[in-house]
C-alpha positions as CSV (number, residue, x, y, z in Angstrom):
1,M,6.1,-29.0,6.6
2,P,2.2,-28.8,6.6
3,L,1.0,-25.6,5.7
4,L,0.3,-23.3,8.0
5,R,-3.4,-21.7,9.5
6,D,-4.9,-19.4,11.2
7,T,-3.5,-18.6,14.7
8,D,-0.4,-20.1,13.6
9,L,-0.2,-18.7,11.0
10,T,-0.5,-15.0,12.3
11,A,1.5,-15.9,15.1
12,A,4.6,-16.4,12.1
13,F,3.9,-12.9,10.5
14,E,3.5,-11.5,13.6
15,H,7.1,-13.0,14.7
16,A,8.5,-11.7,11.2
17,A,7.6,-8.7,11.4
18,A,10.5,-6.6,12.9
19,S,12.4,-8.2,9.3
20,Y,9.7,-8.4,6.3
21,D,10.3,-5.4,5.5
22,L,13.9,-6.2,4.5
23,M,12.6,-9.9,3.2
24,V,11.5,-8.1,0.8
25,A,13.0,-5.0,0.1
26,G,16.0,-8.2,-1.1
27,N,13.1,-9.3,-3.9
28,P,14.0,-8.1,-7.7
29,G,11.0,-5.9,-8.7
30,Y,8.6,-6.6,-5.7
31,H,7.7,-3.0,-5.1
32,G,7.7,-2.3,-8.5
33,Q,5.1,-4.9,-9.5
34,L,2.6,-4.2,-6.7
35,R,2.3,-0.7,-8.4
36,R,1.7,-2.4,-11.2
37,S,-0.7,-4.2,-9.8
38,A,-2.6,-1.7,-8.4
39,R,-2.1,0.5,-11.9
40,R,-4.2,-2.2,-13.2
41,L,-7.2,-0.9,-10.9
42,G,-7.9,1.7,-13.4
43,L,-9.1,4.9,-10.9
44,R,-9.6,7.7,-13.1
45,D,-8.4,11.3,-11.6
46,G,-6.0,9.7,-9.5
47,G,-9.2,8.1,-7.5
48,R,-10.9,11.4,-6.6
49,G,-13.4,10.3,-4.3
50,A,-13.1,7.1,-4.4
51,R,-13.1,4.8,-1.2
52,L,-10.9,1.4,-1.7
53,L,-9.8,-1.2,0.6
54,D,-6.1,-2.9,1.3
55,L,-6.9,-6.8,2.5
56,G,-4.0,-8.1,3.9
57,C,-1.6,-4.8,3.7
58,G,1.2,-6.4,5.7
59,T,3.3,-3.8,6.8
60,G,2.0,-1.1,4.2
61,A,4.0,-2.0,0.4
62,S,0.4,-2.5,-0.4
63,T,-0.7,0.6,1.1
64,R,2.4,2.3,-0.8
65,A,1.6,1.1,-4.0
66,L,-1.5,1.7,-3.9
67,L,-1.6,5.5,-2.9
68,T,0.8,5.9,-5.7
69,A,-1.6,4.6,-8.5
70,A,-4.5,6.7,-6.5
71,P,-2.9,9.5,-4.1
72,Y,-6.4,11.1,-3.8
73,A,-8.4,8.1,-2.6
74,G,-9.5,7.1,0.6
75,I,-8.0,3.8,2.1
76,T,-8.9,1.3,4.4
77,A,-5.7,-1.0,4.5
78,V,-6.7,-4.4,7.1
79,D,-4.5,-7.5,8.0
80,A,-4.7,-9.7,10.7
81,S,-1.2,-9.7,12.0
82,A,-0.9,-6.7,14.6
83,G,2.8,-6.4,14.6
84,M,2.2,-6.0,11.0
85,L,0.1,-3.4,11.1
86,A,1.6,-1.6,13.5
87,K,5.2,-1.3,11.2
88,A,2.6,0.0,8.7
89,A,0.8,2.4,10.4
90,A,3.7,3.9,12.2
91,K,5.2,4.8,8.3
92,T,3.7,8.7,7.5
93,W,0.7,8.1,5.7
94,P,-2.1,11.1,4.1
95,P,-5.4,11.7,6.3
96,A,-7.2,9.3,3.4
97,V,-5.4,6.5,4.8
98,S,-6.9,4.6,7.5
99,F,-5.1,1.2,9.3
100,V,-7.8,-1.9,10.7
101,H,-6.9,-4.9,12.0
102,A,-9.1,-7.3,11.0
103,T,-8.9,-10.8,9.1
104,A,-10.3,-11.3,5.8
105,E,-13.2,-13.3,6.8
106,G,-13.8,-11.1,10.5
107,L,-14.4,-8.1,8.4
108,A,-17.3,-6.6,8.9
109,G,-16.9,-7.0,13.2
110,A,-13.8,-5.0,13.1
111,G,-16.6,-2.5,11.7
112,V,-14.9,-2.8,7.7
113,T,-18.3,-1.5,5.4
114,G,-19.3,-1.7,1.9
115,P,-19.6,-0.2,-0.5
116,Y,-16.1,0.1,-2.1
117,D,-15.1,1.6,-5.6
118,A,-12.3,-1.1,-5.7
119,V,-10.8,-4.0,-3.5
120,F,-7.0,-4.7,-3.4
121,A,-5.6,-7.9,-2.2
122,S,-1.6,-9.1,-2.5
123,Y,-0.8,-12.3,-1.7
124,L,-4.1,-13.1,0.6
125,F,-5.6,-15.4,-1.0
126,R,-3.2,-18.8,-0.2
127,N,-3.3,-18.1,3.2
128,V,-6.8,-18.0,4.0
129,T,-8.6,-20.9,4.5
130,D,-11.9,-21.0,2.3
131,P,-10.8,-18.3,-0.8
132,D,-14.0,-19.4,-1.6
133,A,-15.7,-17.6,1.0
134,V,-13.5,-14.5,1.3
135,L,-14.0,-13.9,-2.5
136,R,-17.5,-13.9,-1.7
137,R,-17.1,-11.3,1.1
138,V,-15.6,-8.6,-1.2
139,R,-18.3,-9.5,-3.8
140,D,-20.5,-8.6,-1.1
141,L,-18.0,-5.0,-0.3
142,L,-17.8,-3.1,-3.3
143,A,-20.7,-1.2,-5.4
144,P,-22.4,-2.8,-8.5
145,R,-19.4,-2.3,-11.2
146,G,-16.5,-2.0,-8.4
147,R,-12.9,-3.2,-9.4
148,V,-11.0,-5.8,-8.0
149,V,-8.0,-6.4,-8.7
150,V,-6.0,-9.5,-6.8
151,H,-1.2,-9.5,-6.7
152,E,-1.4,-13.4,-5.6
153,Y,2.2,-16.4,-5.9
154,A,-0.6,-18.6,-8.8
155,L,2.1,-21.0,-10.7
156,S,1.4,-21.3,-15.0
157,G,0.6,-24.7,-14.2
158,R,4.6,-24.9,-16.1
159,P,6.8,-27.4,-14.5
160,A,9.5,-24.8,-15.3
161,H,7.6,-22.0,-13.3
162,R,7.2,-24.5,-10.6
163,A,11.4,-25.7,-10.8
164,L,12.1,-22.2,-10.8
165,W,9.6,-20.9,-7.7
166,T,10.7,-24.8,-5.6
167,A,15.1,-23.1,-6.3
168,V,14.4,-20.0,-5.2
169,C,12.8,-20.9,-2.5
170,R,14.7,-23.7,-1.5
171,G,18.1,-22.3,-2.3
172,L,17.3,-18.7,-1.3
173,L,14.8,-17.5,0.7
174,V,14.1,-20.3,3.5
175,P,17.7,-19.6,4.2
176,V,18.0,-16.9,5.3
177,A,14.7,-16.8,6.6
178,R,15.7,-19.5,8.6
179,C,19.5,-16.9,10.4
180,S,16.1,-14.8,11.6
181,G,14.2,-17.1,12.7
182,D,11.5,-16.6,9.9
183,G,12.0,-20.2,8.6
184,P,8.8,-21.7,9.2
185,L,7.5,-18.9,7.6
186,Y,9.4,-19.3,4.4
187,E,8.5,-22.8,4.1
188,H,4.7,-21.9,4.0
189,L,5.4,-19.9,1.2
190,W,7.2,-22.4,-0.7
191,R,4.1,-24.8,0.0
192,S,1.5,-22.6,-0.1
193,V,2.0,-21.5,-3.4
194,V,2.6,-25.3,-4.8
195,D,-0.9,-26.3,-3.1
196,F,-2.2,-23.0,-4.4
197,D,-4.5,-22.7,-7.5
198,T,-3.1,-22.2,-10.8
199,A,-4.0,-18.7,-12.1
200,G,-6.3,-20.3,-14.4
201,A,-7.9,-22.0,-11.7
202,F,-8.0,-19.1,-9.5
203,A,-9.1,-16.4,-12.7
204,A,-11.9,-19.9,-12.9
205,R,-12.4,-19.3,-8.8
206,M,-13.0,-15.5,-8.8
207,T,-15.5,-15.9,-12.0
208,H,-17.4,-18.8,-10.0
209,A,-17.5,-16.3,-7.6
210,G,-19.8,-13.7,-9.0
211,F,-17.2,-11.3,-10.8
212,A,-17.2,-10.5,-14.3
213,G,-14.9,-9.3,-16.9
214,V,-12.3,-11.4,-14.7
215,R,-8.9,-10.9,-16.7
216,V,-5.2,-12.6,-15.7
217,L,-2.1,-10.1,-16.6
218,P,1.5,-11.3,-16.3
219,L,3.8,-9.7,-14.1
220,P,8.0,-9.3,-15.3
221,G,10.9,-10.3,-14.0
222,W,12.0,-13.6,-12.6
223,Q,8.0,-14.4,-11.2
224,T,6.4,-14.0,-14.9
225,G,4.8,-17.2,-14.9
226,I,4.5,-17.3,-10.8
227,A,2.8,-14.8,-10.3
228,H,0.0,-13.5,-11.6
229,T,-2.1,-9.6,-11.7
230,F,-6.0,-11.1,-11.7
231,V,-8.9,-8.2,-12.8
232,A,-12.6,-7.8,-12.4
233,H,-14.9,-6.3,-12.0
234,L,-19.1,-5.9,-10.3
235,P,-21.9,-6.8,-12.6
236,V,-23.9,-3.4,-11.8
237,S,-26.7,-5.8,-11.1
238,G,-24.2,-7.3,-7.9
239,G,-22.8,-5.5,-4.3
240,A,-22.9,-4.1,-2.0
241,T,-25.7,-0.9,-1.8
242,R,-25.5,2.9,-0.2
């Protein structure tokens, strides 16, 4: 099965919105790992006064992780799927959290403008047609020295980690998803990870896009070697202007 792209992928997420929270609830450590990556932004004083962008917020799990790490920040959460976004927005949030329907490539047209003090992107870059262009857009939205954390499935490059990922998807995720008619989305999930950058290659991609201090940090549990946190910042000479 080929990768889903653009409108086909958005439609698949729309269909899966109703059962998505239930699916991720069955993933051991899913929410804890998002919180771990959000803390790796290193925001001080609970993010007081900071503007944060949650890019690809889905049903709000990443937004909740950001809010836990930075309860006093202003958070703009963006997603391309209206159905996923509606699920997120229907939950209880403080006034400083807002939701915007937009693609990662169409942020400016939706009024999402910088500078942001930090950008958090979870499970996003495998799903965009041009990850380099989106990284450049993230760079342009950041204030000088702004921070970016990417929480992503990006394999280590070791055959054992690829084999484990395939076994979990083929043996568990895809069969369960077929029960709700969401098999194509989870087939895409499997293939998008297998076809995407290794962790080292994505770190190099971030450096090439103009980010400094790129670090690749492991995540615990069964996803060790399968999912990673990528942490970087913008040099003082780069980014959006106030």
